[in-house]
C-alpha positions in Angstrom: -18.5 2.8 -18.1 -17.3 6.2 -16.4 -17.5 4.8 -13.0 -15.7 1.8 -13.8 -12.9 3.8 -15.2 -12.9 6.3 -12.0 -13.1 2.7 -9.5 -9.8 1.8 -11.5 -8.2 4.9 -11.4 -9.1 5.5 -7.6 -7.1 1.6 -7.0 -4.3 2.6 -9.4 -4.1 6.0 -6.7 -5.0 3.8 -3.5 -1.9 1.3 -4.9 0.6 3.7 -5.6 0.1 5.4 -1.8 0.2 2.0 -0.3 3.5 1.5 -2.2 4.9 4.7 -1.1 4.2 4.4 2.7 5.2 0.9 2.5 8.7 2.3 1.0 9.2 4.7 3.6 8.5 2.4 6.8 11.1 0.0 5.4 13.3 3.1 5.7 13.3 3.6 8.9 15.9 2.1 11.3 14.9 -1.1 12.4 14.6 -0.2 15.9 11.9 2.1 14.9 10.2 -0.5 12.9 10.1 -2.8 15.7 8.9 -0.6 18.1 5.7 0.5 15.9 5.4 -3.1 14.8 6.2 -3.1 11.4 6.0 -5.5 9.4 2.4 -6.4 11.5 1.7 -9.4 9.4 2.0 -10.9 5.8 0.0 -8.8 3.9 -0.4 -9.1 0.0 2.1 -7.1 -1.6 -1.0 -5.9 -4.3 -4.3 -4.7 -4.1 -7.0 -6.6 -6.2 -8.0 -4.0 -8.9 -11.6 -4.4 -10.0 -10.8 -5.2 -13.5 
């Protein structure tokens, strides 16, 4: 049971980090976004959680 809870906690932490990174990249000027190839492609907005 604790193993499952740890996986869920880790999934939520990863999703939070991904949202934060996406938000920071979206705040960059359009020229910089273009230079780094952001957005690179159509990725899903949310990750699949293990439950």
